[in-house]
VOGU-3710 file (C-alpha; in Angstrom, 3 decimals, decimal comma):
1> msgvpgrcpg> 100,439/68,088/-53,076  102,079/66,969/-49,952  102,264/70,250/-47,820  104,224/72,515/-49,875  104,216/73,972/-52,861  100,526/74,017/-54,891  98,754/75,271/-51,962  99,747/79,132/-53,648  100,108/79,561/-57,619  103,344/81,550/-56,983
11> dradfaqvlr> 104,437/78,220/-54,841  104,261/76,276/-58,083  106,366/78,717/-60,189  108,711/78,653/-57,438  109,240/75,059/-57,315  110,333/75,547/-61,126  112,403/78,240/-60,819  114,378/76,298/-58,206  114,478/73,250/-60,104  115,757/74,926/-63,217
21> saldtaeira> 118,556/76,609/-60,893  119,215/72,993/-59,578  120,178/71,714/-63,262  121,974/75,017/-64,318  124,665/73,875/-61,629  128,103/73,171/-62,481  127,759/69,842/-61,687  124,117/68,579/-62,713  125,458/70,088/-66,478  128,959/68,074/-66,131
31> alsvdatgra> 126,429/65,304/-65,952  124,777/65,870/-68,402  126,399/67,050/-70,886  127,366/63,544/-71,750  123,704/63,579/-73,458  124,183/65,375/-76,508  120,506/65,544/-76,911  119,394/66,900/-74,059  116,700/64,016/-73,737  118,303/63,282/-70,222
41> atrlyawala> 118,048/66,935/-68,575  113,972/66,653/-70,558  113,580/63,404/-68,675  115,021/64,961/-65,356  113,137/68,179/-65,100  109,701/66,105/-65,861  110,495/63,368/-63,462  111,386/65,975/-60,884  107,720/67,943/-60,905  106,506/64,851/-61,177
51> adaeiaaaaq> 107,828/64,564/-57,653  107,343/67,923/-56,104  105,418/67,080/-52,686  108,779/64,293/-52,234  110,908/66,828/-52,631  109,177/69,843/-50,933  109,224/67,824/-48,620  112,431/68,278/-47,000  111,748/71,664/-46,807  108,518/71,453/-45,630
61> deyrayaaar> 109,375/73,551/-41,970  110,642/76,448/-43,752  107,884/76,196/-46,343  105,525/76,604/-43,054  107,440/79,442/-41,864  107,082/81,325/-44,855  103,599/80,435/-45,499  102,820/81,906/-42,188  105,110/84,683/-42,816  102,747/85,524/-45,963
71> ataghrtspa> 98,907/84,521/-44,417  99,702/86,777/-41,119  101,182/90,227/-43,758  98,283/89,151/-46,129  96,113/89,374/-43,396  96,726/93,069/-42,220  93,572/95,384/-41,660  92,908/98,801/-42,129  89,970/100,610/-40,003  86,847/100,106/-41,450
81> egpplaggag> 84,952/103,265/-43,322  81,111/103,527/-43,831  79,927/103,170/-46,872  80,117/106,699/-48,883  77,245/108,976/-48,817  74,449/108,889/-51,388  73,428/112,614/-52,722  71,884/115,029/-50,251  70,564/111,858/-47,571  73,852/111,998/-45,213
91> lppavllplv> 73,927/115,690/-45,221  73,645/116,626/-41,328  70,057/118,672/-40,347  71,667/121,729/-39,638  73,101/121,809/-43,195  69,985/120,172/-44,459  67,586/122,863/-43,657  68,828/126,181/-44,239  69,736/124,836/-47,606  65,643/123,642/-48,304
101> savsaavlll> 64,420/126,753/-46,501  66,922/129,060/-48,831  65,970/127,576/-51,681  62,249/128,120/-51,219  62,124/130,910/-50,217  64,417/131,957/-53,218  61,486/130,060/-55,262  58,550/132,305/-53,884  60,086/135,616/-53,880  60,467/135,337/-57,286
111> ighglllsgt> 57,542/133,957/-57,826  55,426/136,806/-56,102  57,783/139,704/-57,676  57,136/138,030/-61,218  53,023/137,947/-60,614  53,470/141,745/-59,237  55,232/142,600/-62,148  52,860/141,050/-64,407  49,856/142,570/-62,700  47,913/139,805/-62,360
121> avrfagsvrs> 46,637/137,784/-58,886  47,897/140,494/-57,139  46,776/139,424/-53,304  48,242/135,669/-54,187  51,473/137,266/-54,972  51,896/139,209/-51,783  50,717/136,440/-49,902  53,574/134,261/-51,894  56,367/137,030/-51,330  55,745/137,267/-47,642
131> agwvlavaav> 55,706/133,421/-47,596  59,235/133,969/-49,074  60,621/136,317/-47,031  59,213/133,729/-43,422  61,162/131,042/-45,298  63,999/133,958/-45,613  64,591/134,435/-42,104  64,125/131,135/-41,324  67,254/129,998/-43,217  69,229/132,763/-41,121
141> aaaalgvatp> 68,400/131,372/-38,150  68,723/127,807/-39,409  71,938/128,585/-40,740  72,924/130,474/-37,228  72,068/127,736/-34,898  74,257/125,187/-37,138  77,187/127,218/-36,955  76,654/126,924/-32,919  76,159/123,283/-32,775  78,506/120,978/-34,511
151> hraapgrdag> 81,125/122,265/-31,652  79,105/120,637/-29,630  77,764/117,795/-31,394  81,064/116,299/-33,027  82,400/114,546/-30,169  79,432/112,701/-29,558  79,460/112,204/-33,303  82,961/111,129/-33,709  82,232/108,425/-30,588  79,509/107,277/-32,633
161> qaaargpvpp> 81,229/106,481/-35,506  84,593/105,209/-34,007  81,892/102,671/-31,953  79,964/101,903/-35,517  83,853/101,210/-36,869  84,607/98,849/-34,320  88,193/97,790/-32,811  91,024/98,843/-34,783  93,332/95,688/-35,309  96,896/96,203/-34,400
171> espvsaddve> 98,876/96,629/-37,333  100,370/93,276/-38,388  104,296/93,014/-37,667  105,335/90,917/-40,424  106,562/93,089/-43,239  106,699/92,318/-47,422  110,763/92,346/-46,469  109,906/89,438/-44,274  107,811/87,360/-46,482  110,466/87,729/-48,877
181> rarrrwqqal> 113,644/86,413/-46,687  111,378/83,706/-45,691  110,643/82,987/-49,331  113,901/82,932/-49,908  114,733/80,571/-46,663  112,431/77,950/-47,829  113,950/78,179/-51,740  117,051/77,614/-50,063  116,583/74,557/-48,674  114,321/73,275/-51,531
191> lergvlpylr> 117,447/73,429/-53,863  119,960/72,130/-51,172  118,026/69,705/-49,535  115,231/68,679/-51,642  116,044/69,433/-55,313  119,729/67,956/-56,097  119,844/65,179/-54,051  116,810/63,904/-56,417  118,892/65,104/-59,433  121,777/63,310/-57,997
201> rrlpdslap> 119,424/59,882/-57,618  117,723/60,395/-60,637  121,010/61,226/-62,962  121,982/57,275/-63,821  118,628/56,626/-64,905  118,055/59,637/-67,270  121,240/59,023/-68,919  120,420/55,224/-69,876  119,287/54,797/-73,424
//
């Protein structure tokens, strides 16, 4: 269709709604009342739908303004966000290192203590427990270091994340209310300058036997 309804699925529905409103005006209803069968109204409706491009051209300026407002509002974008972190891969080293060390230390200490209680491999048990205590001390040290590090690293990290996201586009000044007002102006122009003049021209033909 030339230039107006049909580009967006809602445009066709809007055109049909305006057409029904025009057929329901007192002027058109009075003219159609002479046909008791209702065939004239059906013909007019079908003819107008088939001539939608011709009719809609009468309100093309209003439609362009409506389409522009709709497109501008539809292209609003929010700041880009990075992908969600998967599992522990996204944990910073300041958190990951103490965690791994603490878990490893706990496992080694449990194994060493179990071997000592069972009385088997006593020398090996002692070595395992020693390694566990070393990892425990390392975990405490890494945790202490990690508490101090984020305060210095945060500004650089935030700057890196902002750079990765890129510039934030400005907020669109077109609101949903603006779009709706533009839509109503188009519908009114379509009714007054397009649909009603067309129905008036075709009324005699629709009433012909």
